[in-house]
C-alpha positions as CSV (number, residue, x, y, z in Angstrom):
1,M,9.0,-22.0,23.9
2,L,6.9,-21.8,20.8
3,D,3.6,-21.0,22.5
4,D,3.7,-17.2,21.9
5,I,4.6,-17.7,18.3
6,K,1.8,-20.1,17.7
7,H,-0.6,-17.9,19.7
8,Y,0.2,-14.9,17.5
9,I,-0.2,-16.8,14.3
10,E,-3.5,-18.2,15.4
11,H,-4.8,-14.7,16.2
12,S,-3.5,-13.4,12.8
13,I,-5.4,-16.2,11.1
14,D,-8.5,-15.4,13.2
15,V,-8.5,-11.8,11.9
16,K,-8.1,-12.9,8.3
17,T,-10.8,-15.5,8.7
18,A,-13.2,-12.8,10.1
19,I,-12.5,-10.8,7.0
20,L,-13.0,-13.8,4.8
21,K,-16.4,-14.4,6.4
22,N,-17.5,-10.8,6.2
23,E,-19.3,-10.6,2.8
24,R,-20.0,-6.9,3.2
25,L,-16.3,-6.1,3.8
26,L,-15.3,-8.3,0.8
27,V,-17.7,-6.4,-1.4
28,K,-16.3,-3.1,-0.2
29,I,-12.8,-4.2,-1.0
30,Y,-14.0,-5.0,-4.5
31,Q,-15.8,-1.6,-4.7
32,A,-12.6,0.1,-3.6
33,S,-10.7,-1.5,-6.6
34,Q,-13.5,-0.2,-8.9
35,L,-13.0,3.3,-7.6
36,V,-9.3,3.1,-8.5
37,I,-10.2,1.7,-11.9
38,S,-12.7,4.5,-12.5
39,S,-10.0,7.1,-11.5
40,I,-7.5,5.5,-13.9
41,R,-10.0,5.6,-16.8
42,R,-10.6,9.3,-16.2
43,R,-6.8,9.8,-16.2
44,G,-6.7,10.4,-12.5
45,K,-3.9,9.8,-10.0
46,I,-3.8,7.6,-6.9
47,L,-2.6,9.5,-3.8
48,I,-1.8,7.3,-0.8
49,A,-0.9,8.3,2.8
50,G,-0.2,6.8,6.2
51,N,2.0,7.2,9.3
52,G,4.7,4.9,10.5
53,G,4.0,1.4,9.3
54,S,1.1,2.8,7.3
55,A,3.6,5.1,5.6
56,A,5.5,2.1,4.5
57,D,2.2,0.5,3.3
58,A,1.5,3.7,1.2
59,M,4.9,3.4,-0.4
60,H,4.5,-0.3,-1.0
61,M,1.1,0.2,-2.6
62,A,2.3,3.0,-4.8
63,A,5.2,0.8,-6.0
64,E,2.7,-2.1,-6.8
65,F,0.7,0.3,-9.0
66,T,3.6,2.1,-10.6
67,V,5.9,-0.9,-11.2
68,K,3.9,-4.1,-11.2
69,F,1.9,-6.5,-9.0
70,Y,1.8,-9.8,-10.9
71,T,1.9,-8.7,-14.5
72,T,3.8,-5.9,-16.4
73,Q,1.4,-3.3,-17.8
74,T,1.4,0.4,-18.4
75,P,2.4,2.0,-15.1
76,L,-0.2,3.8,-13.1
77,S,0.3,7.3,-11.7
78,A,0.5,6.5,-7.9
79,I,2.2,8.7,-5.3
80,A,2.9,7.9,-1.7
81,L,2.6,11.2,0.2
82,S,4.8,9.8,3.0
83,A,7.8,9.4,0.7
84,D,9.1,13.0,0.3
85,S,11.0,13.9,3.4
86,C,11.6,17.5,2.2
87,V,7.9,18.2,1.8
88,I,6.9,16.5,5.0
89,T,9.5,18.3,7.2
90,A,8.8,21.6,5.5
91,A,5.0,21.3,6.1
92,A,5.5,20.1,9.7
93,N,8.0,23.0,10.4
94,D,6.1,25.8,8.6
95,F,2.6,24.7,9.5
96,N,2.1,21.7,11.7
97,F,2.5,17.9,11.5
98,E,-1.3,17.7,11.2
99,Y,-1.0,19.2,7.7
100,I,1.8,17.2,6.1
101,F,-0.6,15.3,3.9
102,S,-3.4,17.8,3.4
103,R,-0.9,20.3,2.1
104,Q,0.2,17.9,-0.6
105,I,-3.4,17.0,-1.5
106,E,-4.1,20.7,-1.9
107,A,-1.2,21.0,-4.3
108,L,-1.5,17.7,-6.2
109,G,-5.1,16.5,-5.9
110,R,-7.6,16.8,-8.7
111,E,-11.3,15.9,-9.1
112,N,-10.6,12.6,-10.9
113,D,-8.0,11.4,-8.4
114,V,-8.5,8.9,-5.7
115,F,-7.0,9.2,-2.2
116,I,-6.2,6.1,-0.2
117,A,-6.0,7.0,3.5
118,I,-4.4,4.3,5.7
119,S,-4.7,4.6,9.5
120,T,-4.6,1.7,12.0
121,S,-6.5,3.6,14.7
122,G,-8.4,5.9,12.3
123,N,-7.6,8.8,14.6
124,S,-4.5,10.3,13.0
125,K,-5.2,14.0,12.7
126,N,-3.0,14.4,9.6
127,I,-4.9,11.6,7.8
128,L,-8.3,13.0,8.8
129,N,-7.2,16.5,7.6
130,A,-6.1,14.9,4.3
131,I,-9.5,13.2,3.9
132,D,-11.1,16.7,4.4
133,A,-8.8,18.2,1.8
134,A,-9.5,15.4,-0.7
135,K,-13.3,15.8,-0.3
136,K,-12.9,19.6,-0.9
137,K,-11.1,18.7,-4.1
138,R,-14.0,16.4,-5.0
139,M,-11.7,13.3,-4.9
140,Q,-12.9,9.8,-4.2
141,V,-11.6,8.6,-0.8
142,I,-10.9,5.0,0.3
143,F,-10.2,4.8,4.0
144,I,-8.3,1.7,5.2
145,T,-8.7,1.6,8.9
146,S,-10.1,-0.6,11.8
147,E,-13.2,-0.9,13.9
148,M,-11.6,1.4,16.5
149,L,-12.7,4.5,14.7
150,G,-15.9,6.5,15.4
151,A,-18.5,7.0,12.7
152,T,-17.7,10.6,11.5
153,Y,-14.8,10.0,9.2
154,L,-16.2,6.6,8.1
155,Q,-19.1,8.6,6.6
156,K,-16.8,11.1,5.0
157,A,-15.0,8.4,3.0
158,D,-16.6,7.0,-0.2
159,I,-15.5,3.5,1.0
160,A,-14.3,2.7,4.5
161,L,-12.5,-0.7,4.9
162,C,-12.5,-1.5,8.7
163,V,-10.5,-4.5,9.9
164,P,-12.5,-6.3,12.6
165,S,-9.8,-6.1,15.3
166,N,-8.4,-3.7,17.9
167,D,-4.9,-5.3,17.9
168,T,-2.6,-2.9,16.2
169,P,0.0,-5.4,14.6
170,L,-2.8,-7.7,13.4
171,I,-4.7,-4.7,11.9
172,Q,-1.5,-3.7,10.1
173,E,-1.1,-7.2,8.7
174,A,-4.7,-7.2,7.5
175,H,-4.2,-3.8,5.9
176,S,-1.3,-5.2,3.9
177,M,-3.6,-8.0,2.6
178,I,-6.4,-5.6,1.8
179,E,-4.0,-3.3,-0.1
180,H,-2.8,-6.3,-2.1
181,L,-6.4,-7.4,-2.8
182,I,-7.1,-3.9,-4.3
183,C,-4.0,-4.1,-6.4
184,L,-5.0,-7.6,-7.5
185,E,-8.5,-6.6,-8.6
186,V,-7.2,-3.5,-10.4
187,E,-4.7,-5.5,-12.3
188,K,-7.2,-8.3,-13.1
189,E,-9.6,-5.7,-14.5
190,R,-6.9,-4.1,-16.6
191,V,-5.8,-7.4,-18.0
192,S,-9.3,-8.6,-18.8
193,R,-9.9,-5.4,-20.7
194,S,-6.5,-5.5,-22.3
195,E,-5.7,-2.0,-21.0
196,V,-2.0,-1.1,-21.7
């Protein structure tokens, strides 16, 4: 009766263990947090986007930055591009669903900002278009994705964080952990430097 539950948990642990043992990926997670810190110091914003569950991740991550993670500090300027239904539906209706995020980046993005793109498969056209738009704005790009993606867009991102799995729910769980790790490192750095 409990075999499926245990089996799923074991596989979830396997993915996280693979991340834990991947020194290169751990360093990249730390480097991603440093990109965010660098943007903050230059008075930049954090723009975050994803579809479906990744849209919820984008909103969750923006809330961690804007409200708090562990400690209460000066709120950071973080915007989830998946949160405004009026903008999303207008862009999808007037242009195409492929441009719902890139249109917002064209309007809101600035050179000192960082864009955090979240895509389980790495193939979401609206996310890939948003990465292109962010690079045109000279923004830094962190791409949280998986090993399912081809090399082209991994090279366009300043930092690509690829979960070593091709199992969608397990990738999404790992994304949530990685997003929390970035928030943790950003907060830790701000506390250590007494940034308020």
